[in-house]
C-alpha positions as CSV (number, residue, x, y, z in Angstrom):
1,X,8.3,4.8,-48.5
2,X,8.9,8.4,-49.7
3,X,6.3,11.2,-49.9
4,X,7.0,14.0,-52.6
5,X,4.7,17.0,-52.3
6,X,4.7,19.6,-55.3
7,X,4.1,23.4,-54.7
8,X,3.9,26.7,-56.5
9,X,1.4,26.1,-59.3
10,X,-1.1,28.6,-60.5
11,X,-2.6,30.9,-63.1
12,X,0.0,32.9,-65.0
13,X,0.3,35.0,-68.1
14,X,2.1,34.0,-71.1
15,X,5.7,35.0,-71.1
16,X,6.1,35.3,-67.2
17,X,7.8,32.8,-65.0
18,X,7.1,30.5,-62.3
19,X,8.9,28.0,-60.0
20,X,7.5,25.0,-58.7
21,X,9.0,23.1,-55.7
22,X,8.8,19.5,-54.4
23,X,9.5,18.6,-50.9
24,X,10.5,15.0,-50.3
25,X,9.7,13.2,-46.8
26,X,12.9,10.9,-47.0
27,X,15.9,11.6,-44.8
28,X,18.1,9.8,-47.9
29,X,16.4,12.2,-50.5
30,X,20.0,12.5,-51.7
31,X,20.3,9.0,-53.1
32,X,17.2,9.6,-55.3
33,X,17.6,10.7,-58.9
34,X,14.5,13.1,-59.3
35,X,12.3,14.1,-62.3
36,X,9.5,16.4,-63.4
37,X,6.7,15.4,-65.6
38,X,3.7,17.3,-66.8
39,X,-0.1,15.9,-68.0
40,X,-1.9,18.1,-70.2
41,X,-5.9,17.6,-70.6
42,X,-6.5,14.8,-72.9
43,X,-2.9,14.2,-73.3
44,X,-0.3,11.4,-71.8
45,X,2.0,12.4,-69.2
46,X,5.4,13.6,-70.5
47,X,8.8,13.9,-69.2
48,X,10.0,17.6,-68.4
49,X,13.3,17.3,-66.8
50,X,15.6,15.3,-64.5
51,X,18.4,16.1,-61.9
52,X,21.2,13.6,-60.8
53,X,21.6,12.9,-57.2
54,X,24.3,15.4,-56.8
55,X,22.6,18.0,-59.1
56,X,25.6,18.2,-61.1
57,X,23.9,16.4,-64.4
58,X,20.2,17.6,-65.5
59,X,18.4,16.6,-68.9
60,X,15.4,18.3,-70.5
61,X,12.8,17.4,-72.9
62,X,12.9,19.5,-76.3
63,X,10.0,21.5,-75.7
64,X,11.4,23.1,-72.5
65,X,15.1,23.3,-73.0
66,X,16.4,26.7,-72.7
67,X,13.3,27.9,-70.8
68,X,13.2,25.6,-67.7
69,X,15.7,24.8,-65.2
70,X,15.6,21.9,-62.7
71,X,17.6,21.8,-59.5
72,X,17.9,20.6,-56.0
73,X,18.9,21.5,-52.6
74,X,19.9,17.9,-50.8
75,X,20.3,20.0,-47.4
76,X,16.5,21.0,-48.0
77,X,15.3,17.5,-49.5
78,X,13.7,19.6,-52.2
79,X,13.9,19.8,-56.0
80,X,12.8,22.9,-58.0
81,X,11.4,23.5,-61.4
82,X,12.0,27.1,-62.8
83,X,9.8,27.9,-65.5
84,X,10.7,31.0,-67.6
85,X,8.9,32.1,-70.7
86,X,5.8,30.1,-70.1
87,X,3.7,29.5,-73.0
88,X,0.0,28.5,-73.2
89,X,1.0,25.0,-74.3
90,X,2.7,24.5,-71.0
91,X,-0.4,24.2,-69.0
92,X,-0.5,21.1,-67.5
93,X,-0.6,19.7,-64.1
94,X,3.1,18.9,-62.8
95,X,4.2,15.9,-61.0
96,X,7.6,15.4,-58.9
97,X,9.0,12.1,-58.9
98,X,11.8,10.2,-57.2
99,X,13.7,7.2,-58.5
100,X,15.9,4.7,-56.9
101,X,17.1,3.5,-60.1
102,X,20.8,3.2,-60.3
103,X,21.3,5.5,-63.3
104,X,22.6,8.9,-63.3
105,X,19.3,10.4,-64.6
106,X,15.7,8.8,-65.4
107,X,13.7,10.1,-68.2
108,X,11.0,7.4,-68.3
109,X,8.0,7.4,-65.8
110,X,7.8,3.9,-65.6
111,X,11.4,4.1,-63.9
112,X,10.1,6.3,-61.1
113,X,9.2,4.9,-57.9
114,X,7.4,7.5,-55.9
115,X,5.1,10.3,-57.4
116,X,3.4,13.2,-55.9
117,X,-0.1,14.3,-56.4
118,X,0.6,17.2,-59.0
119,X,0.3,21.0,-59.1
120,X,-1.9,22.8,-61.6
121,X,0.2,25.4,-63.7
122,X,-2.1,27.0,-66.2
123,X,-0.9,29.8,-68.6
124,X,-3.2,32.3,-70.2
125,X,-2.4,33.2,-73.8
């Protein structure tokens, strides 16, 4: 069992930056593919970004490409989501997830095994 805990959310103005962190409890953190998802009010949860076990490979949803960066520090059991040039439409609860699937990266939520409780990000326009 892996526990993941997100932090770093908050209320920010449009155009500014925010960095989310996700700490995982597992000592084998480096064996999990990690991902970030988000869910806005009245909408379904959507994929944001994923990072491979080594951190060398990343993938992003089109709405955040060029603005968000996912990274991980396996020594700290932590994955990050750097969000720049934030827009009002980025407002959502952001979730961190861990996957044991034998893929380089994972973009589908159903293929993640462990989820955090989420952290609220609100971007004022």
